[in-house]
C-alpha positions, 0 to 999 in steps of 0.5 A: 475461448471466445468469451471476453473475461469482462463479460463472464463475471471473472473480471468482477471475481478477480477485482473482489478477490484483489480487494479482499487480499488488500483488506487483510494485508493493509489491515494487519500491517497498519495495525502495528501502530496500535500495538506499539504503546502496549508493547512499550509498556509491556516490555519496557522497549523505547519508541526508537526500538519499536518504531525501528522494527517497523522500519525494518519491516517496511524496508524488508517489504521493499526489498522483497518486492522485486523478488516477489515481482519476479516470481509473479511474472514467472508463476502468476500472482495466485500461488504467491498471494495465497502463500504470502497471506498465509505467512503473514497470518501465521507470523501474527499468530506467533506474535501473540507468543513473543517474550523478547525483543529479537522475537518481535524483529524476526516475526514483524520486522522480517516475516510479516514484511515478506508475506506482506510483499507477496499479497499487498498492492503490487501483486494485487495490482498485477492480478487485476491488470491481467484481467482488465485492460480498458476498465483498468483504472476503474478496476484498480480503484475499486480493488485498491479500496480494499486498503480502506477496508482493511483500515475501516475493519481491522484497525478499530478491531485491533484497538478494541482487542487490545483494550479488551483482551490484551495485545497478545489475544489481539495479535492471535485473533487478527492472524487467525482472520487472515488464515481463515478468510483471506487465504481461502478467498485468494486461493479459491477465488483467483486465477492468474489469466483469463486463459486459465478458465478458457477466456479471451482477455480484453483488447486494448482500445488503442495501440498496444503498449510495448512489452518493456522489460525492467532493464529497459524501464530502469533507463527511462527517466520517467520510471524515476520520476514516477518512483521518486515521486511515489517515494515521498508518499512512502515516507509520509505514509508510514511515518503517519500510520506508525506514529499518529495513534501515539500523537493522539494519545499525547495530545489526551485521547484514549489507547484505542483513539488511533484506530478510530482515527484511522478508521476515519482515514479509511472513510476519507480515503475511500471517498477520494479514491472513488472519486479520483478512479471514477472521474478524475483520472478519466477526465484529467489522467493520472498526473493531475489528480496526483498533484492535488493529492500531493498538496492536500497532504502537505497541508495535512502534515503542517496541521499535524505539525502544528497540532496542540488540540484534537480539533487540529489533529482531526482536520490533519487526519481528514486531510491526510485521508483524503490524499493518502491511498489514492495515490497507490492506483494512480501510481500503479496505473501510470506504470502500467500505461507506460510499461505494459503487463509483460514485466509489470511484477519486476517493474512495479516491484522496483518502484515499490522498492524505492517507495519502501526505502523512503518509507522505512526512513519515515518510520525510523526519522519519525521515532528519532526526532521524537525522542530528540525533541519530545514531540512530533512536531519535527517528524511531521514537519520533515514529512511536509518537506519531502512531500514538497519534493515529491510534487515538484517531481509529479509535475514532471511526469509526462503521460505518454505510453511506450508503444510497441514497435510495429513490424516493417512494411515489406516492399511488394 
């Protein structure tokens, strides 16, 4: 003991591991939007059936979050993230072999979702939060840019692979990327805490945050304001990532256009995430940037509702990108700042559960409204309405830490 984790190089190493894990996890999870049209064409499945399976996956991910959070609190994030990434990669390889709808439901709807729960934002955030205290907002923002990297690298790759080799080969190759690259990086690169390598953790520059348990957090009004505000993010985020590629096709874009538009989302999101993490959150805290992001996303969804041309669609995509994934580190930071790190896995896992229940509704309702009306106008209009509620809830959030109780002074 003696050296601080931040000064040893381990802090940067852990942030990099979280970045790589998020690149693979979100790249594979969001790539499913590229596969919906080919699967519908090959098997004759309806949009309601395929998007319903994505909704099942989204809900299963949410249900697995508190379980993964408890496992991480007990065993540490390293093993949980490694096994989960391997499970996700193996499921993608097996998706190349499906012949029936139930196999798609089991592999993507359940197994991919469980794997994603254990190697995506919640576990990566816990890992980073254990190693960074004073620099936590910046470290969370940098590691969360792995989400953008997954969009930028793996989503266009998925579109190209599907166009050139077909959906079976695309599934298999994406799964191999997860198994051959992401899994080894997590296992060999990560450690659960600075103490595991004989280092001291950073000390907070302010009074220590209370070691708040899950049961206490559930009684806190601010927990529910943060979580329900985040739920609107889930509803709109997964509606967009699942259905926007098909909207692009309906507006006359090519089959691989969805991947390139998601890459545009990634570029815009990365720029916004860097700005919010490195500048806005330092200057204005986390609540005010969240309010701005929600408003920008509402405007983006209104444009998607009205989209009748490629230009309007592209502008809506840009606005969505600017306001999309930066919400995640800001919300994670609000939870970590308020409740501390002792039970962060369980608390953040519960927040993600609420997020994913609404995300599943967004995917499902998006498909059902499209089938009922023949286009996506009503679907994206519902997203704008839900985001308006999230904006109001965000306005009510108060950035105030629950501080640890100091021991009472003994009379002399």
